[in-house]
DRENLUM-77358 format. One line per field, with one value per residue (C-alpha): x negated, y, z. Coordinates in steps of 0.1 Angstrom, whole numbers, plus 5000, padded with zeros to 4 digits. Example, Ala and Ser with C-alpha at 12.3 -4.5 7.8 and 13.67 -1.06 7.14 Angstrom:
2
c1	(4877,4863) .
c2	(4955,4989) .
c3	(5078,5071) .
This chain:
989
c1	(4840,4827,4833,4869,4873,4859,4880,4912,4904,4896,4932,4945,4955,4930,4948,4950,4913,4904,4925,4910,4875,4882,4898,4867,4844,4865,4868,4832,4841,4813,4801,4767,4748,4755,4792,4787,4767,4793,4820,4805,4796,4828,4855,4847,4828,4842,4870,4903,4936,4963,4999,4988,4965,4929,4904,4874,4842,4823,4794,4760,4729,4704,4669,4644,4620,4587,4590,4563,4549,4562,4597,4595,4587,4617,4639,4627,4633,4669,4673,4680,4675,4678,4713,4708,4692,4712,4727,4719,4749,4749,4775,4778,4789,4807,4773,4762,4793,4786,4750,4751,4784,4775,4806,4799,4764,4779,4800,4769,4752,4781,4782,4745,4748,4775,4754,4723,4740,4766,4765,4727,4723,4753,4739,4706,4723,4743,4712,4694,4724,4725,4757,4794,4817,4841,4873,4895,4924,4954,4981,4990,5027,5039,5045,5008,4991,4968,4970,4938,4928,4955,4947,4924,4915,4914,4946,4957,4958,4952,4917,4907,4923,4904,4872,4874,4875,4912,4943,4970,5007,5021,5056,5078,5058,5045,5018,5007,4970,4961,4932,4926,4927,4903,4893,4860,4854,4840,4807,4785,4765,4728,4716,4728,4712,4727,4750,4756,4785,4801,4787,4780,4761,4760,4743,4762,4758,4782,4791,4805,4805,4779,4803,4838,4867,4859,4823,4807,4777,4785,4753,4745,4765,4765,4794,4795,4822,4821,4843,4846,4867,4892,4919,4898,4878,4860,4853,4829,4817,4789,4766,4729,4724,4754,4750,4765,4779,4799,4833,4855,4853,4865,4856,4824,4816,4820,4804,4830,4822,4845,4855,4868,4891,4925,4908,4897,4872,4861,4833,4818,4782,4771,4746,4756,4792,4820,4824,4856,4867,4898,4910,4937,4954,4937,4969,4992,4971,4989,4967,4962,4936,4924,4902,4900,4928,4923,4893,4864,4845,4823,4806,4798,4832,4854,4862,4888,4897,4929,4944,4973,5000,5024,5055,5070,5078,5050,5054,5032,5008,5021,5030,5024,5060,5094,5114,5149,5140,5111,5113,5083,5086,5067,5087,5078,5043,5051,5024,5018,4990,4976,4963,4972,4992,5024,5053,5031,5007,4998,4971,4975,4962,4974,5001,5018,5028,5053,5051,5088,5084,5067,5079,5043,5027,4992,4977,4952,4936,4916,4887,4880,4888,4887,4919,4935,4960,4979,4997,5022,5021,5046,5020,5026,4995,4983,4955,4935,4918,4897,4878,4847,4832,4829,4853,4861,4890,4900,4921,4941,4956,4987,5006,5035,5040,5034,5001,4991,4999,4976,4948,4950,4950,4926,4900,4903,4920,4921,4949,4972,4957,4961,4999,5016,5031,5066,5082,5073,5101,5127,5144,5125,5133,5113,5120,5108,5128,5123,5145,5122,5152,5169,5148,5155,5193,5193,5176,5199,5229,5214,5211,5246,5261,5242,5226,5193,5160,5124,5103,5103,5077,5090,5081,5062,5041,5031,4993,4996,4975,4947,4941,4935,4951,4988,4995,5011,5012,5037,5053,5052,5078,5058,5042,5076,5092,5064,5069,5107,5102,5080,5105,5134,5112,5106,5074,5057,5043,5021,5017,4981,4967,4931,4923,4902,4905,4870,4839,4825,4852,4830,4794,4768,4791,4791,4818,4830,4811,4823,4803,4775,4750,4753,4738,4736,4758,4768,4805,4805,4796,4824,4854,4882,4919,4952,4978,5006,4990,4959,4924,4913,4882,4880,4858,4839,4853,4845,4835,4807,4820,4840,4876,4886,4881,4910,4934,4947,4950,4971,4995,4985,5005,5016,5011,4997,5014,4987,5002,4991,4959,4956,4944,4968,4960,4985,4961,4970,4945,4912,4898,4905,4871,4850,4858,4839,4859,4864,4872,4898,4923,4954,4981,5008,4986,4965,4978,4982,4952,4942,4976,4981,4947,4910,4886,4874,4839,4838,4809,4808,4773,4776,4786,4767,4798,4820,4855,4869,4853,4866,4901,4922,4905,4904,4935,4922,4889,4909,4927,4895,4880,4909,4912,4876,4885,4892,4924,4925,4961,4982,4985,5008,4992,5012,4993,5008,4979,4976,4953,4939,4970,4960,4932,4958,4958,4986,5022,5036,5064,5076,5079,5100,5131,5161,5194,5210,5219,5189,5165,5181,5172,5137,5131,5140,5117,5089,5092,5093,5062,5044,5049,5032,5003,4997,5015,5039,5052,5067,5099,5114,5131,5168,5190,5160,5146,5159,5195,5214,5214,5243,5223,5201,5231,5251,5280,5302,5296,5274,5295,5265,5281,5291,5256,5239,5261,5251,5215,5215,5229,5200,5172,5178,5168,5135,5104,5099,5132,5132,5151,5134,5147,5128,5128,5158,5175,5205,5198,5201,5199,5228,5244,5245,5275,5312,5323,5335,5302,5283,5301,5292,5256,5254,5266,5240,5212,5222,5223,5186,5177,5193,5168,5136,5122,5126,5109,5080,5076,5075,5048,5027,5031,5020,4989,4981,4994,4997,5034,5056,5084,5109,5107,5123,5145,5120,5094,5115,5129,5100,5114,5148,5145,5177,5160,5132,5149,5170,5160,5191,5190,5162,5152,5142,5116,5129,5162,5184,5196,5207,5229,5235,5260,5240,5268,5293,5328,5352,5380,5358,5375,5359,5341,5333,5297,5280,5258,5236,5234,5203,5207,5215,5242,5249,5267,5280,5256,5282,5308,5288,5315,5305,5302,5285,5270,5254,5234,5226,5256,5268,5298,5318,5322,5344,5327,5342,5323,5317,5303,5268,5266,5242,5239,5220,5203,5206,5174,5168,5158,5155,5160,5180,5184,5212,5202,5190,5186,5151,5128,5112,5146,5157,5127,5142,5171,5173,5170,5196,5183,5203,5200,5219,5227,5224,5188,5163,5149,5139,5134,5111,5114,5090,5090,5060,5057,5028,5021,5016,4984,4957,4942,4926,4938,4965,4975,5005,5029,5039,5071,5083,5119,5125,5159,5166,5200,5211,5184,5170,5136,5117,5080,5053,5025,5003,5004,4982,5008,5009,5044,5059,5091,5092,5094,5119,5107,5142,5162,5198,5219,5218,5241,5243,5261,5276,5278,5308,5317,5345,5360,5343,5309,5310,5288,5306,5285,5290,5318,5328,5350,5362,5373,5340,5320,5299,5285,5273,5254,5254,5236,5207,5183,5152,5121,5090,5069,5084,5082,5063,5092,5130,5152,5189,5210,5238,5258,5273,5264) .
c2	(4414,4433,4466,4458,4449,4482,4502,4485,4494,4530,4534,4524,4548,4554,4531,4503,4509,4504,4473,4458,4464,4448,4418,4416,4416,4391,4366,4368,4371,4387,4405,4416,4448,4456,4455,4477,4503,4503,4507,4537,4554,4549,4544,4566,4593,4590,4610,4610,4603,4629,4620,4584,4595,4584,4607,4587,4603,4586,4566,4581,4561,4562,4574,4548,4560,4547,4534,4541,4513,4525,4529,4494,4480,4499,4486,4452,4455,4464,4438,4464,4451,4463,4466,4437,4415,4388,4401,4380,4374,4392,4396,4432,4434,4460,4470,4477,4499,4519,4524,4531,4550,4586,4600,4581,4595,4631,4622,4611,4644,4664,4644,4649,4686,4688,4668,4689,4723,4722,4693,4692,4729,4729,4699,4717,4749,4731,4713,4747,4762,4792,4788,4783,4778,4807,4788,4819,4819,4842,4815,4830,4831,4866,4862,4851,4880,4907,4940,4951,4987,5003,5040,5041,5074,5056,5050,5015,4995,4959,4967,4986,4959,4931,4951,4952,4914,4912,4897,4915,4907,4917,4909,4923,4909,4929,4940,4945,4943,4916,4896,4862,4832,4830,4866,4876,4902,4879,4875,4845,4835,4844,4840,4832,4860,4850,4823,4825,4816,4851,4866,4855,4876,4866,4883,4881,4893,4897,4864,4870,4908,4934,4964,4970,4975,5013,5008,5014,4992,4963,4958,4932,4934,4921,4905,4906,4887,4892,4884,4915,4898,4869,4890,4912,4902,4925,4916,4941,4944,4969,4978,4988,5020,5014,5003,4973,4992,5018,5010,5023,5005,5022,4993,4973,4946,4916,4892,4866,4832,4823,4791,4812,4834,4828,4828,4799,4815,4799,4817,4804,4794,4773,4792,4801,4794,4819,4839,4841,4846,4829,4835,4814,4815,4788,4778,4774,4773,4803,4821,4857,4869,4854,4870,4840,4849,4885,4905,4918,4948,4975,5003,5039,5051,5021,4994,4967,4939,4919,4896,4873,4878,4851,4868,4901,4912,4937,4970,5001,5014,5050,5075,5073,5080,5085,5053,5046,5012,4990,4968,4968,4961,4929,4917,4945,4951,4982,5007,5035,5061,5069,5104,5133,5159,5179,5156,5127,5141,5110,5085,5052,5021,4997,4970,4944,4912,4886,4848,4840,4803,4809,4844,4854,4887,4898,4931,4944,4978,4992,5012,5036,5074,5076,5081,5047,5028,4999,4974,4947,4916,4887,4861,4877,4897,4932,4949,4978,5000,5029,5058,5050,5040,5004,4976,4971,4951,4947,4916,4916,4883,4896,4873,4897,4933,4947,4928,4942,4977,4972,4957,4984,5014,4999,4988,5010,5044,5049,5047,5078,5098,5123,5123,5153,5177,5167,5197,5185,5159,5187,5202,5227,5254,5269,5289,5311,5343,5377,5393,5398,5400,5368,5344,5363,5364,5326,5320,5344,5326,5292,5306,5321,5288,5268,5246,5232,5239,5241,5260,5282,5291,5326,5321,5294,5319,5339,5335,5348,5332,5320,5305,5324,5356,5364,5387,5415,5438,5415,5404,5435,5421,5389,5400,5411,5378,5359,5377,5372,5334,5335,5354,5330,5299,5287,5276,5290,5268,5286,5272,5272,5264,5254,5283,5313,5347,5360,5339,5364,5352,5322,5333,5307,5278,5257,5262,5240,5248,5249,5219,5197,5214,5245,5246,5283,5305,5334,5344,5330,5296,5290,5269,5295,5289,5307,5308,5332,5346,5356,5343,5319,5298,5263,5255,5223,5211,5205,5241,5247,5280,5284,5293,5303,5340,5336,5325,5359,5371,5340,5352,5324,5296,5265,5243,5243,5230,5223,5228,5227,5210,5183,5212,5232,5254,5274,5276,5244,5248,5257,5222,5213,5226,5218,5183,5156,5129,5097,5062,5055,5075,5061,5058,5077,5108,5104,5136,5156,5147,5184,5200,5221,5212,5217,5201,5165,5176,5203,5197,5196,5206,5197,5162,5159,5145,5153,5163,5131,5112,5137,5147,5121,5129,5167,5171,5152,5171,5203,5188,5178,5213,5227,5199,5204,5238,5235,5255,5242,5229,5204,5215,5202,5194,5186,5176,5173,5158,5128,5099,5074,5078,5115,5102,5095,5132,5148,5143,5144,5168,5151,5158,5186,5169,5180,5179,5148,5113,5097,5120,5111,5074,5083,5104,5074,5050,5075,5080,5042,5037,5065,5046,5015,5038,5048,5082,5079,5115,5118,5132,5149,5183,5176,5180,5187,5220,5226,5230,5198,5181,5160,5144,5122,5108,5103,5122,5149,5170,5166,5176,5193,5200,5163,5153,5176,5164,5128,5137,5156,5125,5104,5130,5140,5104,5104,5111,5147,5165,5198,5220,5239,5265,5274,5307,5313,5281,5276,5279,5246,5254,5241,5276,5279,5257,5258,5260,5224,5212,5233,5214,5180,5190,5205,5172,5152,5175,5170,5133,5135,5154,5128,5102,5123,5103,5071,5087,5099,5065,5050,5076,5065,5028,5039,5054,5021,4995,5014,5004,5029,5048,5042,5008,4988,4959,4934,4948,4939,4907,4893,4857,4869,4870,4889,4920,4920,4944,4964,5001,5019,5007,5013,5006,5031,5011,4976,4986,5008,5001,5031,5026,5060,5066,5073,5074,5102,5099,5115,5114,5132,5113,5078,5053,5016,5006,4972,4967,4937,4926,4904,4875,4886,4905,4941,4968,5002,5029,5054,5032,5001,4979,4945,4945,4913,4881,4851,4846,4873,4885,4913,4933,4961,4991,5020,5052,5087,5119,5128,5094,5077,5040,5031,4999,4985,4950,4926,4924,4961,4985,5022,5056,5087,5121,5147,5172,5207,5237,5226,5196,5211,5219,5183,5171,5186,5162,5128,5095,5069,5033,5012,4974,4951,4915,4886,4883,4855,4849,4886,4916,4946,4983,5012,5050,5072,5106,5130,5165,5178,5196,5171,5164,5130,5114,5134,5125,5103,5080,5046,5032,4996,4984,4947,4930,4894,4877,4896,4920,4954,4965,4997,5000,5025,5008,5039,5070,5099,5127,5147,5160,5192,5212,5212,5174,5151,5119,5108,5078,5084,5060,5024,5010,4972,4962,4928,4916,4893,4896,4885,4912,4898,4899,4937,4955,4981,5010,5001,5007,4979,4979,4943,4951,4966,4945,4975,4978,5012,5025,5062,5086,5062,5090,5069,5091,5071,5098,5089,5051,5026,5003,5002,4971,4967,4935,4941,4909,4900,4864) .
c3	(4318,4347,4329,4322,4358,4370,4346,4357,4393,4383,4372,4407,4434,4463,4487,4461,4453,4489,4492,4461,4473,4507,4490,4467,4497,4517,4489,4478,4441,4420,4451,4438,4440,4403,4410,4441,4420,4393,4419,4435,4403,4383,4409,4439,4421,4386,4370,4389,4373,4370,4363,4358,4329,4331,4312,4301,4289,4260,4273,4265,4259,4287,4282,4292,4318,4325,4360,4385,4403,4436,4421,4406,4440,4454,4427,4433,4470,4463,4435,4408,4372,4337,4323,4299,4325,4343,4375,4405,4427,4461,4489,4503,4539,4559,4573,4537,4532,4565,4556,4519,4512,4505,4521,4553,4552,4550,4581,4599,4591,4605,4637,4641,4637,4663,4687,4681,4678,4706,4730,4735,4742,4765,4785,4788,4799,4826,4837,4841,4858,4834,4815,4820,4791,4786,4789,4789,4766,4758,4763,4796,4806,4811,4848,4854,4836,4849,4830,4812,4804,4825,4829,4799,4783,4750,4731,4738,4705,4696,4684,4716,4737,4720,4719,4757,4758,4766,4750,4730,4730,4696,4708,4735,4764,4793,4797,4761,4769,4795,4808,4794,4817,4833,4829,4813,4841,4867,4885,4890,4921,4919,4954,4990,5010,5044,5057,5094,5116,5113,5081,5045,5020,4983,4954,4922,4886,4857,4843,4808,4801,4810,4808,4822,4799,4797,4787,4821,4829,4853,4873,4898,4931,4966,4984,5022,5042,5079,5109,5131,5157,5158,5139,5116,5085,5061,5024,5009,4973,4967,4939,4941,4961,4984,5020,5037,5067,5046,5060,5088,5121,5153,5175,5180,5155,5178,5152,5160,5145,5116,5135,5164,5142,5127,5093,5071,5047,5014,4996,4963,4971,4941,4920,4885,4892,4892,4924,4945,4980,4994,5030,5046,5079,5099,5118,5088,5057,5042,5016,5029,5004,4971,4944,4922,4898,4888,4874,4895,4884,4901,4882,4890,4879,4882,4908,4904,4927,4930,4956,4955,4982,4997,4984,4970,5005,5011,5028,5027,5000,5002,4994,4956,4947,4963,4967,4980,4992,5004,4973,4950,4912,4908,4879,4855,4867,4887,4894,4919,4920,4955,4949,4972,4953,4955,4960,4970,4996,5016,5009,5028,5009,5036,5034,5055,5038,5048,5044,5043,5050,5083,5091,5098,5086,5077,5066,5040,5039,5010,5025,4997,4993,4955,4935,4933,4912,4927,4905,4915,4893,4892,4903,4929,4932,4940,4920,4932,4906,4919,4901,4921,4954,4966,4970,5007,5020,5056,5062,5094,5108,5126,5129,5138,5125,5160,5163,5129,5140,5170,5149,5122,5146,5171,5145,5115,5119,5156,5181,5182,5209,5226,5227,5211,5237,5251,5235,5200,5204,5204,5174,5152,5127,5098,5066,5038,5034,5018,5045,5075,5098,5087,5108,5140,5132,5128,5161,5179,5165,5177,5212,5212,5200,5227,5200,5214,5197,5208,5182,5151,5125,5118,5081,5064,5045,5076,5070,5034,5006,5030,5064,5095,5107,5102,5073,5093,5063,5045,5078,5100,5125,5131,5164,5178,5167,5184,5216,5214,5211,5242,5261,5254,5262,5226,5209,5178,5151,5125,5090,5078,5043,5038,5014,5023,5007,5015,5017,5042,5066,5075,5068,5065,5057,5026,5000,4972,4941,4906,4893,4904,4881,4901,4936,4944,4964,4942,4937,4902,4914,4939,4930,4927,4926,4930,4958,4959,4927,4947,4941,4969,4977,4991,5021,5021,5054,5082,5088,5112,5124,5155,5148,5183,5175,5151,5178,5188,5152,5146,5173,5197,5182,5201,5171,5136,5105,5079,5045,5008,5018,4991,4982,4961,4932,4911,4882,4862,4833,4849,4848,4812,4799,4829,4841,4822,4805,4825,4812,4838,4857,4875,4848,4866,4870,4839,4823,4855,4877,4882,4880,4911,4926,4920,4895,4901,4892,4918,4942,4980,4989,5026,5017,4984,4968,4939,4948,4932,4961,4987,4974,4992,5025,5021,5042,5072,5069,5071,5101,5119,5115,5134,5159,5170,5183,5221,5227,5263,5264,5245,5209,5182,5149,5117,5086,5051,5030,5053,5052,5077,5099,5103,5125,5152,5160,5139,5129,5095,5087,5056,5019,5003,4991,4971,4989,4976,4988,4969,4987,5021,5014,5003,5034,5057,5038,5039,5077,5083,5062,5080,5112,5096,5087,5123,5122,5151,5150,5115,5101,5071,5066,5074,5043,5021,5012,4977,4965,4956,4923,4911,4883,4906,4925,4894,4910,4894,4925,4956,4987,5003,5037,5041,5029,5054,5082,5075,5071,5104,5121,5108,5108,5144,5154,5135,5156,5143,5137,5119,5094,5066,5041,5010,4993,4971,4982,5006,5043,5061,5098,5120,5121,5084,5080,5089,5126,5125,5111,5137,5165,5150,5146,5181,5196,5177,5187,5223,5215,5205,5236,5258,5244,5247,5277,5256,5226,5247,5263,5227,5218,5247,5237,5202,5217,5234,5210,5177,5173,5154,5171,5143,5127,5098,5109,5095,5119,5149,5134,5113,5111,5097,5059,5056,5070,5045,5020,5044,5039,5052,5088,5114,5149,5176,5195,5201,5217,5195,5159,5138,5107,5090,5062,5030,5004,4996,5010,4985,5010,5036,5064,5067,5046,5049,5049,5053,5084,5091,5127,5133,5157,5193,5212,5202,5220,5209,5221,5230,5248,5258,5241,5228,5190,5178,5191,5175,5144,5118,5100,5077,5089,5072,5096,5087,5098,5102,5093,5129,5138,5135,5140,5168,5187,5217,5215,5245,5266,5261,5289,5282,5299,5291,5306,5304,5277,5285,5262,5253,5258,5289,5304,5297,5317,5349,5349,5366,5346,5338,5332,5308,5304,5281,5290,5284,5292,5297,5332,5333,5311,5316,5305,5310,5315,5308,5325,5323,5334,5299,5309,5298,5264,5260,5293,5310,5346,5342,5360,5345,5359,5354,5355,5360,5357,5367,5366,5397,5408,5396,5407,5400,5407,5402,5382,5377,5399,5388,5384,5416,5409,5395,5399,5361,5357,5373,5390,5401,5389,5397,5376,5364,5337,5330,5298,5291,5327,5334,5371,5394,5416,5447,5430,5424,5450,5471,5458,5421,5396,5372,5341,5336,5300,5288,5312,5323,5358,5370,5400,5406,5430,5436,5443,5439,5437,5428,5444,5477,5474,5453,5447,5448,5446,5440,5441,5416,5422,5455,5465) .
């Protein structure tokens, strides 16, 4: 009976079997252990049916075993009897099922393994503080990724990416290889070395991987966070062997307590936890700096650190490439390589970032000289990847762009000082030409046409392949041309490369060696390159020798233009077999790192460094070697391979552009950025240096004369204005165009000279505050989001807005352009007519070929002078003071005048102009200048724009135009050397 019952159940489905069993247990029918045994043997572990067919095996007779006593006892305990014995009735319970079913027992074993093998060790590790689970995964949205293995020397494949511990996107996503989230390249806190009110030091070690993605060993590191002053924070990551104080600081470390700064600093302090630094603005809570998202790595040949930014509106990080606008490519993970080279010869790893919601700005400077890759990620975030060195960030609080300029120049690179000589603000000419008489002819034509200029270079190649004396064999007329310039009152700027032809020229000095294994001084060991197809050597600057003995052989220049000092090398293949392979190089220059320059492994014996560590600073070392020579009078320095704001001592002449509209836009962006980097005297060769290219502008033809007219209009208002002609390319000086164009250009050159006193005052303000002379609109209007991407308008100081035409006019008559007027009242610069009032607004302005749009902002006060034939001739003329109403309770303007004879601190006068609603006052704030017949100290005219008066309110000595609302006073004859103050009431009561 029982057997039949079991067999009937065996033919049931698994669900029916279970139901039958539960019913059997619940009803208590024949619930004995024999039934349970038969159930488990024949139902659960017996043959299974297939297609409703049950396969039964014939029963086999069992062998009778002699039971051991212990077994019998066990059988008795569980009530097991012989097959033919009567079966006692039992009632199995759910507890019996949970304890005795073999499948349940297997489940118990699995659970126990999990408990013992995973949970228990994890709990112990957390208790000991030595383990954190790697929660990183690859399910990271495209916009939140950080690229992995950028710049790798190994071919980027899925296998190489995953071997580096990163994720691979097999689809169309960008980037293909990216860090998981969170990244495996992090550090954990080992020890809190110092925790004071102004400084935190934390020792960390790699958390998940012991090598970086290029195979370099990641050792332990130290993180130092310190408050230098209330506006300046330094975050430093160093490896063993590096020193804590290896960063630039031009001021005293004030050790300001964090609580007294505008920073709210959060540093991971819990041992064995992931390390990160987060810096917020204390007043608003805006995140200024945050390392918790991206990877951290520091090895001997690779450093990577990332920080989030409040928005995509960041400015600076130049000059890795030529750009027509300020906008950075965050959407597509844009990259730039900051590595001084031909076409990108500036290294300035500094940016200003806007928080659009608050209109506040902060700044970040990467303090490392090694070749650098910067990437912009959609997070938004900025990643810094260097070929070596340490990871040092300077975080500046701002909160305005002008405050950032002051903090950056004062604390990090040095304020621009001394001022360049006044004549440097004039117009300058230079060229390359195989005809030795061509330069003189150009200058004679300039004089005959009454077109102002201040200096000439005679020829850019005058020194030949190397620095030092003028190559009078190639340029036999050079000495006569130099004397001619002196006779007509013009200055001479000599171009100087860093190369040297003969090592005996500077005996006893250290020279760059061919590789670090060689430390001798034989000719075979020196790093040798080519310039003008001539073998040259490279000094390891700064030179110890005195260069004053070269002054006469250099034809006694008034200024030096340091060129090709990144440094250049015409031998493109010399480093292929000598430079050792490196795991990382910035992606944009990976295949051209040593094109037109010297080898990265070349050794600087006087600094005990490879050239890779010195390369980006080689240009300023060349500059410093020449600046240290005391020539005894104001000297103009221009430096091409710039860094660290050219140490505040040299201007930047600009890149060599092709003559096209795109290059014109690039030149303006470059000059505005150089102002952010602390280079106040910067410019660009007007109309480029190479012949035009229609391809870049997507035009059938570039109307080059129209282009150069527009470029002259803009370029003449940049801080350094000059024209350059390259060999075998079209000449671009003002007299090289048609007579009509010459007239237009001559008028705008005079327009520049009229503003020289204003420019010189702005240069003085730059030397005190670090503010740029030429500024983007967002710099002057930081709370106006509409200005954040404007790259084709600029401010001169805080008073004048310039809106050049940067597109071709096929009609060659006039063209409409869109101009944005920020909030305020704006006047036409030339006529004083009212143009716009109210909130910010875009306006279409039709502009003729002979016109440059230029406007004055209300509340502005500035000076002008009638132009002379040179800058020094212009200084002889009296000043005109212009103010634009409406104003607040009062507005102030300044005029700086010095004698031009000092170096660090020239004797100078500092004149203040104060306007109230009805009174004008001039007062002498500083009086050191004893006076000179060569420099005017006379204010003769006052112009007040936008003043609405009734006829009876007009003073008798004034003239007033009721239509234009301009009030003028002439023949004031106020000489601040005769009186300390002068007051004028310009409205009759």
